[in-house]
All heavy atoms as an XYZ file, in Angstrom:
889
protein
N      -7.221    103.019    -65.583
C      -6.293    102.869    -66.717
C      -6.706    103.760    -67.911
O      -5.853    104.036    -68.725
C      -6.099    101.436    -67.128
C      -5.103    101.230    -68.197
S      -4.879     99.531    -68.744
C      -5.915     99.445    -70.170
N      -7.924    104.038    -68.074
C      -8.466    104.781    -69.120
C      -7.546    105.947    -69.655
O      -7.260    106.029    -70.832
N      -7.142    106.830    -68.756
C      -6.447    107.957    -69.149
C      -5.037    107.627    -69.677
O      -4.333    108.471    -70.235
C      -6.413    109.035    -68.076
C      -5.520    108.757    -66.889
C      -5.584    109.895    -65.903
C      -4.623    109.718    -64.823
N      -4.531    110.810    -63.954
N      -4.544    106.496    -69.298
C      -3.180    106.053    -69.700
C      -3.172    104.950    -70.762
O      -2.118    104.393    -70.997
C      -2.383    105.626    -68.479
C      -2.161    106.715    -67.434
N      -1.555    107.934    -67.738
C      -2.575    106.697    -66.165
C      -1.479    108.580    -66.599
N      -2.124    107.984    -65.675
N      -4.280    104.711    -71.362
C      -4.369    103.618    -72.323
C      -3.373    103.810    -73.491
O      -2.772    102.887    -73.861
C      -5.739    103.460    -72.854
N      -3.286    105.007    -74.105
C      -2.309    105.250    -75.184
C      -0.915    105.047    -74.688
O      -0.134    104.507    -75.463
C      -2.578    106.709    -75.729
C      -1.720    106.907    -76.967
C      -2.058    108.291    -77.560
O      -3.207    108.752    -77.441
O      -1.106    108.876    -78.120
N      -0.558    105.552    -73.530
C       0.785    105.424    -72.995
C       1.098    104.011    -72.823
O       2.164    103.476    -73.129
C       0.909    106.244    -71.761
C       2.279    106.018    -70.996
C       3.377    106.478    -71.890
C       2.244    106.744    -69.653
N       0.067    103.190    -72.293
C       0.252    101.828    -72.051
C       0.642    101.052    -73.352
O       1.451    100.222    -73.518
C      -0.933    101.151    -71.397
C      -0.700     99.672    -71.039
C      -2.062     99.045    -70.551
N      -1.717     97.841    -69.944
C      -1.374     96.654    -70.513
N      -1.256     96.657    -71.870
N      -1.257     95.534    -69.891
N      -0.125    101.452    -74.434
C       0.223    100.861    -75.739
C       1.552    101.191    -76.220
O       2.296    100.345    -76.754
C      -0.903    101.294    -76.812
C      -2.190    100.774    -76.520
O      -2.368     99.793    -75.826
O      -3.203    101.312    -77.083
N       1.977    102.426    -76.080
C       3.393    102.880    -76.411
C       4.453    102.056    -75.594
O       5.409    101.613    -76.175
C       3.542    104.346    -76.167
C       2.777    105.221    -77.094
C       2.822    106.703    -76.748
O       3.358    107.026    -75.744
N       2.121    107.458    -77.522
N       4.227    101.949    -74.253
C       5.181    101.266    -73.485
C       5.199     99.760    -73.818
O       6.284     99.161    -73.843
C       4.856    101.410    -71.969
C       5.036    102.873    -71.453
C       4.503    102.811    -69.976
C       6.372    103.281    -71.562
N       4.090     99.177    -74.096
C       4.027     97.822    -74.541
C       4.747     97.574    -75.839
O       5.516     96.574    -75.980
C       2.558     97.316    -74.738
O       1.838     97.472    -73.464
C       2.419     95.833    -75.101
N       4.656     98.500    -76.779
C       5.353     98.433    -78.048
C       6.940     98.549    -77.779
O       7.688     97.767    -78.398
C       4.941     99.481    -79.022
C       5.448     99.285    -80.504
C       5.048     97.970    -81.081
O       3.941     97.447    -80.831
O       5.891     97.418    -81.774
N       7.226     99.512    -76.918
C       8.727     99.640    -76.540
C       9.223     98.322    -75.933
O      10.358     97.891    -76.231
C       8.887    100.770    -75.599
C       8.752    102.124    -76.248
C       8.870    103.297    -75.222
O       9.384    103.077    -74.101
N       8.292    104.380    -75.552
N       8.391     97.717    -75.004
C       8.847     96.514    -74.354
C       9.022     95.341    -75.379
O      10.000     94.674    -75.291
C       7.806     96.167    -73.355
C       8.060     94.859    -72.541
C       9.373     94.930    -71.761
C       6.862     94.604    -71.492
N       8.170     95.259    -76.319
C       8.205     94.255    -77.391
C       9.570     94.466    -78.149
O      10.262     93.502    -78.382
C       6.985     94.414    -78.323
C       7.045     93.388    -79.494
C       5.915     93.659    -80.429
C       6.099     92.837    -81.688
N       5.158     93.251    -82.724
N       9.892     95.698    -78.539
C      11.069     96.071    -79.228
C      12.379     95.588    -78.450
O      13.398     95.062    -78.970
C      11.134     97.471    -79.632
O       9.969     97.762    -80.438
C      12.458     97.844    -80.326
N      12.335     95.969    -77.119
C      13.506     95.712    -76.330
C      13.611     94.188    -76.179
O      14.784     93.644    -76.172
C      13.311     96.280    -74.842
C      14.271     95.755    -73.907
C      13.374     97.881    -75.009
N      12.597     93.440    -75.951
C      12.588     92.068    -75.881
C      13.148     91.349    -77.123
O      13.943     90.354    -77.100
C      11.310     91.415    -75.399
C      10.975     91.732    -73.982
C       9.715     91.147    -73.574
N       9.562     91.374    -72.097
C       8.377     91.264    -71.492
N       7.282     90.881    -72.081
N       8.279     91.397    -70.195
N      12.800     91.851    -78.297
C      13.280     91.355    -79.586
C      14.791     91.636    -79.680
O      15.547     90.747    -80.147
C      12.603     92.071    -80.741
C      11.167     91.642    -80.938
C      10.353     92.457    -81.863
O      10.879     93.493    -82.462
O       9.209     92.088    -82.205
N      15.249     92.768    -79.203
C      16.646     93.040    -79.246
C      17.378     92.088    -78.291
O      18.510     91.621    -78.585
C      16.942     94.508    -78.872
C      16.535     95.504    -79.911
C      16.878     96.897    -79.518
N      18.332     97.162    -79.514
C      18.874     98.197    -79.021
N      18.204     99.139    -78.408
N      20.155     98.282    -79.069
N      16.808     91.809    -77.092
C      17.445     90.851    -76.223
C      17.583     89.468    -76.818
O      18.566     88.795    -76.630
C      16.622     90.822    -74.918
C      16.849     91.941    -73.947
C      15.824     91.975    -72.836
C      18.248     91.915    -73.313
N      16.547     89.154    -77.606
C      16.504     87.764    -78.234
C      17.755     87.708    -79.257
O      18.448     86.751    -79.360
C      15.341     87.507    -79.022
C      14.110     87.070    -77.968
C      12.741     86.871    -78.708
O      12.894     86.458    -79.901
O      11.812     87.069    -78.111
N      17.913     88.837    -80.007
C      18.921     88.775    -81.007
C      20.338     88.803    -80.363
O      21.287     88.126    -80.835
C      18.855     90.081    -81.925
C      17.715     90.035    -82.947
C      17.771     91.086    -84.013
N      17.856     92.374    -83.488
C      16.849     93.227    -83.292
N      15.620     92.860    -83.431
N      17.084     94.434    -82.854
N      20.458     89.557    -79.200
C      21.746     89.446    -78.531
C      21.965     88.014    -77.985
O      23.197     87.591    -78.170
C      21.771     90.429    -77.378
C      21.803     91.856    -77.808
C      22.882     90.212    -76.329
C      21.616     93.000    -76.815
N      20.944     87.448    -77.526
C      21.238     86.049    -77.003
C      21.555     85.098    -78.164
O      22.469     84.228    -78.021
C      19.853     85.564    -76.290
C      20.127     84.228    -75.645
C      21.190     84.174    -74.562
O      21.454     85.158    -73.956
O      21.835     83.072    -74.497
N      20.961     85.249    -79.281
C      21.372     84.476    -80.461
C      22.839     84.673    -80.886
O      23.578     83.742    -81.153
C      20.469     84.724    -81.639
C      19.111     84.105    -81.511
C      18.155     84.436    -82.711
C      16.827     83.924    -82.527
N      15.927     84.158    -83.604
N      23.240     85.944    -80.783
C      24.603     86.290    -81.137
C      25.586     85.685    -80.079
O      26.623     85.163    -80.487
C      24.827     87.805    -81.143
C      24.252     88.477    -82.398
O      23.970     87.738    -83.331
O      24.169     89.724    -82.376
N      25.209     85.691    -78.823
C      26.034     85.192    -77.801
C      26.110     83.670    -77.866
O      27.196     83.065    -77.529
C      25.453     85.606    -76.417
C      25.723     87.066    -76.133
C      24.928     87.545    -75.035
N      25.492     87.149    -73.764
C      24.877     87.339    -72.609
N      23.596     87.770    -72.527
N      25.507     86.945    -71.481
N      25.107     82.981    -78.439
C      25.166     81.563    -78.644
C      25.756     81.071    -79.933
O      25.907     80.039    -80.177
C      23.678     80.973    -78.496
C      23.109     80.991    -77.129
C      21.873     80.130    -77.141
N      20.883     80.400    -78.137
C      19.725     81.043    -77.934
N      19.290     81.387    -76.732
N      18.924     81.248    -78.992
N      26.145     82.216    -80.703
C      26.732     81.943    -81.984
C      25.939     81.116    -82.892
O      26.456     80.226    -83.673
C      28.173     81.468    -81.857
C      28.975     82.175    -80.863
C      30.409     82.142    -81.144
N      31.270     82.552    -80.029
C      31.223     83.667    -79.538
N      30.374     84.616    -79.792
N      32.105     84.042    -78.464
N      24.661     81.379    -82.970
C      23.739     80.646    -83.795
C      24.104     80.884    -85.339
O      23.972     80.044    -86.140
C      22.278     80.959    -83.554
C      21.877     80.341    -82.199
C      20.362     80.633    -81.911
O      19.682     81.122    -82.847
O      19.995     80.339    -80.790
N      24.493     82.123    -85.583
C      24.665     82.484    -87.063
C      26.130     82.321    -87.403
O      26.465     81.855    -88.531
C      24.257     83.905    -87.305
N      27.086     82.583    -86.538
C      28.475     82.518    -86.845
C      29.212     81.743    -85.800
O      29.333     82.155    -84.639
C      29.098     83.938    -86.910
C      28.448     84.724    -88.053
O      27.871     84.237    -88.947
N      28.529     86.078    -87.926
N      29.733     80.649    -86.123
C      30.581     79.828    -85.281
C      31.824     80.600    -84.932
O      32.332     81.422    -85.757
C      30.881     78.427    -85.785
N      32.541     80.276    -83.887
C      33.825     80.810    -83.514
C      34.860     80.408    -84.561
O      34.994     79.275    -84.780
C      34.237     80.408    -82.068
C      35.123     81.326    -81.353
C      34.614     82.813    -81.251
C      35.303     80.805    -79.962
N      35.574     81.360    -85.056
C      36.587     81.103    -86.041
C      37.753     80.451    -85.284
O      38.160     80.676    -84.284
C      37.056     82.451    -86.625
O      38.199     82.261    -87.415
N      38.492     79.513    -86.226
C      39.714     78.893    -85.596
C      40.808     79.911    -85.522
O      41.875     79.655    -84.851
C      39.953     77.805    -86.610
C      39.189     78.115    -87.881
C      38.106     79.035    -87.469
N      40.745     81.037    -86.257
C      41.816     82.049    -86.183
C      41.728     82.753    -84.823
O      40.790     83.399    -84.479
C      41.566     83.022    -87.269
C      42.619     84.113    -87.402
O      43.648     83.979    -86.688
O      42.280     85.157    -88.045
N      42.824     82.691    -84.074
C      43.028     83.284    -82.757
C      42.731     84.804    -82.754
O      42.122     85.316    -81.854
C      44.275     82.939    -82.056
C      44.373     81.519    -81.678
C      45.322     80.726    -82.288
C      43.438     80.929    -80.760
C      45.392     79.364    -81.840
C      43.503     79.564    -80.357
C      44.527     78.837    -81.001
N      43.230     85.513    -83.727
C      43.020     86.974    -83.822
C      41.554     87.153    -84.008
O      40.955     88.146    -83.414
C      43.892     87.595    -84.901
C      45.315     87.577    -84.593
C      46.120     88.296    -85.689
O      45.597     89.098    -86.432
O      47.309     87.942    -85.725
N      40.887     86.426    -84.832
C      39.449     86.654    -85.102
C      38.674     86.360    -83.885
O      37.748     87.025    -83.458
C      38.989     85.713    -86.209
C      37.581     85.906    -86.619
C      37.258     87.266    -87.239
O      38.082     87.933    -87.771
O      36.023     87.601    -87.145
N      39.075     85.298    -83.112
C      38.401     84.936    -81.820
C      38.517     86.098    -80.835
O      37.482     86.422    -80.091
C      39.033     83.679    -81.297
C      38.644     82.453    -81.916
C      39.215     81.221    -81.224
O      39.589     81.241    -80.051
N      39.258     80.130    -81.997
N      39.658     86.794    -80.783
C      39.899     87.860    -79.799
C      38.903     89.015    -80.156
O      38.304     89.565    -79.297
C      41.347     88.418    -79.905
N      38.718     89.289    -81.449
C      37.798     90.340    -81.812
C      36.361     89.958    -81.443
O      35.593     90.740    -80.972
C      37.884     90.553    -83.340
O      39.312     90.948    -83.624
C      36.960     91.673    -83.831
N      36.051     88.701    -81.722
C      34.684     88.199    -81.407
C      34.417     88.234    -79.885
O      33.402     88.675    -79.475
C      34.501     86.799    -81.919
C      34.476     86.824    -83.527
C      33.196     86.164    -81.424
C      34.429     85.507    -84.218
N      35.472     87.896    -79.156
C      35.312     87.815    -77.725
C      35.123     89.292    -77.205
O      34.371     89.556    -76.124
C      36.365     87.130    -76.963
C      36.235     85.686    -77.278
C      37.285     84.867    -76.457
N      37.303     83.453    -76.855
C      36.367     82.535    -76.683
N      35.392     82.821    -75.939
N      36.562     81.304    -77.129
N      35.832     90.289    -77.730
C      35.621     91.653    -77.354
C      34.171     92.079    -77.683
O      33.542     92.781    -76.829
C      36.599     92.616    -78.143
C      38.005     92.577    -77.622
C      38.919     93.406    -78.476
O      38.453     94.213    -79.236
O      40.174     93.205    -78.337
N      33.714     91.590    -78.780
C      32.287     91.901    -79.095
C      31.306     91.253    -78.070
O      30.288     91.859    -77.726
C      32.000     91.369    -80.482
C      30.634     91.769    -80.926
O      30.172     92.931    -80.864
N      29.776     90.818    -81.431
N      31.758     90.113    -77.507
C      30.862     89.537    -76.452
C      30.747     90.473    -75.244
O      29.715     90.492    -74.656
C      31.529     88.108    -76.038
C      31.349     87.085    -77.059
O      30.619     87.352    -78.016
O      32.019     85.949    -76.923
N      31.877     91.238    -74.881
C      31.783     92.067    -73.746
C      30.750     93.120    -74.077
O      30.000     93.583    -73.137
C      33.141     92.599    -73.436
C      34.154     91.606    -72.925
C      35.601     92.175    -72.747
O      35.656     93.387    -72.605
O      36.428     91.376    -72.700
N      30.827     93.680    -75.240
C      29.802     94.728    -75.642
C      28.416     94.195    -75.522
O      27.501     94.783    -75.016
C      30.131     95.237    -77.030
C      29.013     96.215    -77.490
C      31.508     95.950    -77.058
N      28.246     92.949    -76.001
C      26.927     92.354    -76.014
C      26.485     92.148    -74.559
O      25.295     92.313    -74.252
C      26.923     90.996    -76.718
C      27.062     91.060    -78.269
C      27.158     89.640    -78.874
C      25.858     91.749    -78.887
N      27.399     91.740    -73.632
C      26.990     91.542    -72.204
C      26.520     92.898    -71.655
O      25.561     92.892    -70.868
C      28.271     91.062    -71.505
C      28.507     89.613    -71.767
O      27.697     88.902    -72.420
O      29.725     89.194    -71.483
N      27.158     93.956    -71.946
C      26.765     95.289    -71.370
C      25.481     95.678    -71.924
O      24.560     96.151    -71.304
C      27.852     96.354    -71.661
C      29.047     96.226    -70.760
C      29.929     97.428    -70.710
N      30.627     97.564    -72.043
C      31.757     96.952    -72.355
N      32.387     96.153    -71.560
N      32.345     97.229    -73.517
N      25.260     95.448    -73.309
C      24.014     95.813    -73.962
C      22.889     94.946    -73.299
O      21.740     95.437    -72.997
C      24.020     95.506    -75.389
C      24.591     96.638    -76.314
C      24.747     96.146    -77.742
C      23.743     97.865    -76.358
N      23.111     93.689    -73.086
C      22.187     92.774    -72.421
C      21.771     93.310    -71.135
O      20.561     93.350    -70.751
C      22.658     91.347    -72.343
C      21.713     90.374    -71.741
O      20.847     89.986    -72.558
O      21.854     90.071    -70.581
N      22.762     93.749    -70.250
C      22.361     94.316    -68.968
C      21.473     95.470    -69.101
O      20.481     95.617    -68.346
C      23.716     94.596    -68.189
C      24.475     93.435    -67.728
C      25.838     93.836    -67.193
O      25.992     95.100    -66.852
O      26.718     93.081    -67.096
N      21.801     96.462    -69.895
C      21.117     97.699    -70.071
C      19.643     97.340    -70.520
O      18.664     97.953    -70.060
C      21.813     98.735    -71.044
C      23.149     99.123    -70.461
C      23.892     99.933    -71.529
O      23.615     99.888    -72.727
N      24.958    100.637    -71.067
N      19.592     96.483    -71.543
C      18.316     96.237    -72.147
C      17.403     95.421    -71.142
O      16.155     95.600    -71.106
C      18.438     95.450    -73.439
C      18.911     96.310    -74.659
C      19.240     95.372    -75.778
C      17.922     97.311    -74.968
N      18.057     94.554    -70.303
C      17.256     93.883    -69.362
C      16.682     94.861    -68.251
O      15.520     94.697    -67.916
C      18.179     92.789    -68.641
O      18.586     91.803    -69.627
C      17.429     92.052    -67.506
N      17.491     95.795    -67.856
C      17.017     96.882    -66.898
C      15.941     97.595    -67.511
O      14.882     97.871    -66.947
C      18.128     97.808    -66.515
C      19.190     97.062    -65.552
C      20.338     97.989    -65.228
O      20.200     99.200    -65.486
O      21.333     97.535    -64.800
N      16.085     97.972    -68.837
C      15.005     98.747    -69.509
C      13.745     97.909    -69.591
O      12.640     98.421    -69.366
C      15.542     99.189    -70.861
C      14.612    100.057    -71.572
C      15.199    100.592    -72.919
O      16.296    100.155    -73.326
N      14.470    101.366    -73.583
N      13.878     96.657    -69.899
C      12.744     95.758    -70.049
C      11.918     95.677    -68.728
O      10.682     95.803    -68.675
C      13.182     94.347    -70.436
O      12.119     93.362    -70.477
N      12.731     95.541    -67.606
C      12.089     95.409    -66.308
C      11.346     96.837    -65.995
O      10.235     96.707    -65.490
C      13.118     95.088    -65.262
C      13.632     93.701    -65.374
C      14.808     93.443    -64.443
O      15.485     94.354    -64.024
N      15.075     92.210    -64.168
N      12.030     97.895    -66.304
C      11.383     99.192    -66.017
C      10.133     99.368    -66.825
O       9.053     99.906    -66.303
C      12.406    100.301    -66.230
N      10.066     99.014    -68.073
C       8.878     99.064    -68.857
C       7.798     98.203    -68.379
O       6.654     98.642    -68.338
C       9.291     98.736    -70.385
C      10.100     99.703    -71.085
C      10.650     99.204    -72.347
C       9.279    101.041    -71.344
N       8.114     96.977    -68.040
C       7.148     95.980    -67.501
C       6.509     96.556    -66.231
O       5.297     96.482    -65.962
C       7.696     94.609    -67.329
N       7.309     97.201    -65.412
C       6.943     97.628    -64.119
C       5.983     98.921    -64.399
O       4.987     99.015    -63.687
C       8.040     98.070    -63.227
C       8.769     96.877    -62.706
C      10.135     97.206    -61.922
O      10.339     98.489    -61.766
O      10.793     96.269    -61.616
N       6.299     99.760    -65.313
C       5.491    100.979    -65.625
C       4.123    100.481    -66.128
O       3.035    101.015    -65.733
C       6.169    101.833    -66.682
N       4.145     99.447    -66.980
C       2.820     98.868    -67.531
C       2.015     98.321    -66.384
O       0.811     98.531    -66.212
C       3.095     97.757    -68.561
C       3.700     98.424    -69.813
C       1.816     97.087    -68.905
C       4.270     97.490    -70.827
N       2.638     97.637    -65.427
C       1.945     97.170    -64.287
C       1.409     98.255    -63.407
O       0.302     98.093    -62.828
C       2.930     96.186    -63.428
N       2.190     99.342    -63.229
C       1.594    100.463    -62.476
C       0.445    101.141    -63.148
O      -0.549    101.535    -62.476
C       2.752    101.451    -62.251
C       3.783    101.006    -61.197
C       4.692    102.198    -60.803
N       5.422    102.812    -61.904
C       6.460    102.436    -62.483
N       7.035    101.334    -62.045
N       7.082    103.126    -63.421
N       0.488    101.185    -64.515
C      -0.706    101.693    -65.134
C      -1.942    100.821    -64.883
O      -3.031    101.190    -64.523
C      -0.480    101.771    -66.697
C       0.473    102.896    -66.916
C      -1.711    102.016    -67.419
C       0.940    102.986    -68.394
N      -1.700     99.454    -64.962
C      -2.752     98.489    -64.731
C      -3.322     98.552    -63.297
O      -4.510     98.396    -63.160
C      -2.319     97.087    -65.057
C      -1.962     96.877    -66.598
O      -2.497     97.680    -67.354
O      -1.323     95.899    -66.892
N      -2.446     98.778    -62.300
C      -2.931     98.740    -60.948
C      -3.408    100.136    -60.408
O      -3.719    100.220    -59.323
C      -2.030     97.980    -60.010
C      -0.692     98.766    -59.678
O      -0.610    100.003    -59.928
O       0.240     98.172    -59.108
N      -3.191    101.124    -61.242
C      -3.592    102.463    -60.859
C      -2.549    103.293    -60.129
O      -2.855    104.373    -59.649
N      -1.375    102.822    -59.923
C      -0.397    103.445    -59.179
C       0.584    104.283    -60.099
O       1.559    104.883    -59.557
C       0.331    102.593    -58.305
O       1.151    101.644    -59.029
N       0.317    104.322    -61.436
C       1.281    105.012    -62.295
C       1.272    106.541    -61.888
O       0.145    107.144    -61.708
C       0.849    104.834    -63.745
C       1.762    105.574    -64.684
C       2.908    104.965    -65.082
C       1.425    106.793    -65.300
C       3.855    105.563    -65.982
C       2.221    107.305    -66.178
C       3.405    106.808    -66.500
O       4.347    107.340    -67.384
N       2.446    107.181    -61.935
C       2.501    108.545    -61.586
C       2.726    108.876    -60.132
O       2.918    110.014    -59.790
N       2.759    107.861    -59.347
C       2.945    107.980    -57.826
C       4.308    107.425    -57.553
O       4.753    106.325    -57.905
C       1.938    107.172    -57.019
C       0.439    107.565    -57.501
C       2.174    107.411    -55.524
C       0.141    109.098    -57.215
N       5.181    108.184    -56.852
C       6.541    107.840    -56.444
C       6.497    106.602    -55.589
O       5.825    106.601    -54.608
C       7.208    109.031    -55.703
S       8.940    108.564    -55.204
N       7.208    105.637    -55.881
C       7.181    104.379    -55.150
C       8.001    104.562    -53.803
O       7.835    103.732    -52.903
C       7.828    103.195    -55.947
C       9.335    103.323    -56.186
C       9.885    102.199    -56.838
N      11.236    102.445    -57.285
C      11.898    101.747    -58.159
N      11.331    100.723    -58.757
N      13.162    102.033    -58.436
N       8.802    105.595    -53.649
C       9.498    105.847    -52.486
C       8.753    106.709    -51.443
O       8.564    106.331    -50.317
C      10.856    106.480    -52.823
O      11.567    105.654    -53.679
C      11.709    106.651    -51.534
N       8.291    107.844    -51.920
C       7.663    108.791    -50.962
C       6.216    108.948    -51.148
O       5.484    109.689    -50.412
C       8.306    110.284    -51.059
S       7.920    111.028    -52.625
N       5.585    108.324    -52.150
C       4.191    108.226    -52.472
C       3.595    109.550    -52.925
O       2.447    109.700    -52.994
C       3.385    107.713    -51.241
C       3.852    106.345    -50.740
C       3.879    105.289    -51.769
O       2.837    105.090    -52.427
N       5.001    104.636    -51.915
N       4.424    110.587    -53.236
C       3.977    111.810    -53.804
C       3.788    111.701    -55.280
O       4.264    110.687    -55.947
C       4.853    113.030    -53.484
O       6.097    112.759    -54.038
N       3.063    112.638    -55.925
C       2.921    112.544    -57.351
C       4.247    112.917    -58.081
O       4.898    113.811    -57.677
C       1.810    113.591    -57.742
C       1.449    113.520    -59.213
C       0.358    114.523    -59.540
O      -0.445    114.941    -58.667
O       0.201    114.906    -60.767
N       4.454    112.157    -59.117
C       5.636    112.432    -60.016
C       5.168    113.517    -60.961
O       4.158    113.452    -61.604
C       6.105    111.123    -60.744
C       6.470    109.974    -59.775
C       7.140    111.409    -61.723
C       6.649    108.655    -60.501
N       6.083    114.438    -61.100
C       5.718    115.658    -62.001
C       5.414    115.140    -63.389
O       6.173    114.304    -63.942
C       6.974    116.514    -61.979
N       4.392    115.707    -63.988
C       4.045    115.302    -65.361
C       5.174    115.481    -66.452
O       5.317    114.643    -67.254
C       2.849    116.233    -65.676
C       2.146    116.430    -64.387
C       3.362    116.534    -63.376
N       5.920    116.526    -66.152
C       7.115    116.733    -67.115
C       8.060    115.617    -67.000
O       8.683    115.240    -67.991
C       7.749    118.097    -66.836
N       8.348    115.109    -65.810
C       9.240    113.971    -65.640
C       8.677    112.769    -66.284
O       9.431    112.052    -66.980
C       9.405    113.698    -64.122
C      10.325    112.497    -63.883
C      10.900    112.476    -62.499
N      11.551    111.167    -62.204
C      12.711    110.768    -62.524
N      13.430    111.513    -63.350
N      13.234    109.630    -62.192
N       7.438    112.494    -66.126
C       6.751    111.322    -66.787
C       6.784    111.392    -68.313
O       6.869    110.453    -68.996
C       5.339    111.106    -66.279
C       5.227    110.572    -64.838
C       3.775    110.574    -64.366
C       5.813    109.234    -64.710
N       6.623    112.626    -68.862
C       6.604    112.833    -70.226
C       8.064    112.595    -70.801
O       8.183    111.959    -71.815
C       6.221    114.301    -70.631
C       6.064    114.440    -72.069
C       5.238    115.700    -72.420
O       4.376    116.119    -71.690
O       5.589    116.249    -73.492
N       9.067    112.974    -70.072
C      10.485    112.792    -70.429
C      10.910    111.374    -70.269
O      11.725    110.816    -71.048
C      11.388    113.781    -69.734
N      10.374    110.718    -69.232
C      10.873    109.310    -68.921
C       9.559    108.638    -68.353
O       9.288    108.451    -67.202
C      11.883    109.437    -67.792
C      12.534    108.034    -67.427
C      13.292    107.516    -68.637
C      13.423    108.238    -66.208
N       8.746    108.154    -69.336
C       7.459    107.503    -68.976
C       7.528    106.335    -68.006
O       6.616    105.983    -67.359
C       6.848    107.132    -70.406
C       7.541    107.853    -71.399
C       8.920    108.148    -70.755
N       8.716    105.644    -67.955
C       8.881    104.553    -67.117
C       9.376    104.921    -65.693
O       9.614    104.066    -64.884
C       9.777    103.481    -67.742
C      11.192    103.941    -68.066
C      11.994    102.858    -68.686
N      13.342    103.162    -68.812
C      13.875    103.736    -69.913
N      13.109    104.020    -70.920
N      15.184    104.035    -69.975
N       9.463    106.189    -65.471
C       9.879    106.706    -64.123
C       9.015    106.178    -62.977
O       7.833    106.213    -63.135
C       9.931    108.266    -64.053
N       9.706    105.558    -61.914
C       8.948    105.080    -60.872
C       9.109    105.945    -59.598
O       8.489    105.738    -58.612
C       9.484    103.638    -60.520
N      10.013    106.974    -59.695
C      10.228    107.819    -58.524
C      10.138    109.324    -59.030
O      10.486    109.587    -60.154
C      11.602    107.627    -57.974
C      11.792    106.268    -57.332
C      13.127    106.021    -56.768
O      14.175    106.147    -57.504
O      13.271    105.723    -55.544
N       9.808    110.173    -58.057
C       9.860    111.555    -58.333
C      11.318    111.985    -58.553
O      12.267    111.162    -58.062
C       9.173    112.339    -57.196
S      10.013    112.285    -55.601
N      11.600    113.147    -58.966
C      13.000    113.535    -59.241
C      13.768    113.703    -58.033
O      14.952    113.351    -57.986
C      13.060    114.858    -60.075
C      14.411    115.142    -60.601
C      12.526    116.051    -59.320
C      14.863    114.318    -61.742
N      13.104    114.115    -56.918
C      13.819    114.245    -55.616
C      14.260    112.876    -55.104
O      15.461    112.765    -54.692
C      12.872    114.998    -54.599
C      13.575    115.249    -53.282
C      12.681    116.036    -52.368
O      11.952    116.820    -52.801
O      12.811    115.752    -51.127
N      13.490    111.889    -55.126
C      13.775    110.547    -54.604
C      14.857    109.914    -55.521
O      15.780    109.250    -55.043
C      12.528    109.692    -54.407
S      11.425    110.201    -53.079
N      14.678    110.064    -56.812
C      15.613    109.474    -57.723
C      17.032    110.105    -57.588
O      18.041    109.493    -57.645
C      15.184    109.701    -59.198
N      17.053    111.493    -57.381
C      18.322    112.117    -57.057
C      19.021    111.582    -55.903
O      20.222    111.551    -55.847
C      18.092    113.702    -57.016
O      17.541    114.194    -58.179
N      18.175    111.381    -54.783
C      18.848    110.909    -53.539
C      19.447    109.603    -53.829
O      20.496    109.200    -53.175
C      17.771    110.862    -52.482
C      17.322    112.125    -52.002
C      16.199    112.008    -50.872
C      15.652    113.296    -50.498
N      14.522    113.124    -49.502
N      18.767    108.706    -54.558
C      19.142    107.284    -54.775
C      20.473    107.326    -55.580
O      21.322    106.445    -55.414
C      18.079    106.519    -55.518
C      18.403    105.020    -55.588
C      17.240    104.279    -56.172
N      16.587    104.917    -57.270
C      17.095    104.801    -58.547
N      18.142    104.159    -58.703
N      16.481    105.345    -59.553
N      20.691    108.219    -56.528
C      21.805    108.222    -57.407
C      23.000    108.990    -56.782
O      24.095    109.059    -57.405
C      21.546    108.707    -58.825
O      20.972    110.044    -58.728
C      20.578    107.787    -59.438
N      22.736    109.779    -55.767
C      23.866    110.609    -55.249
C      24.736    109.840    -54.335
O      24.645    108.791    -53.920
C      23.189    111.710    -54.321
């Protein structure tokens, strides 16, 4: 893990930030700060906002999982190795997307 210690710290900080955002979204969804208005038009606006919060929650949850997995790969020594083909992930890819778990070729096949 020695050569990736600084990266691990950065990913850990990113994970903390993402989890804090997820907590704020959950509080908003539970309406801890603002109760639902009795005005139906206002409720419609708030419910539209709920849909946005749901999508943000999904994206941030995926990001949180990817960050946690990247940290785990650093810890177990498999960071930088494609989980699909077991080849080395290009350093440029890891620099652009430090949480990448697949080489560009395998990732491209999966999204095609």
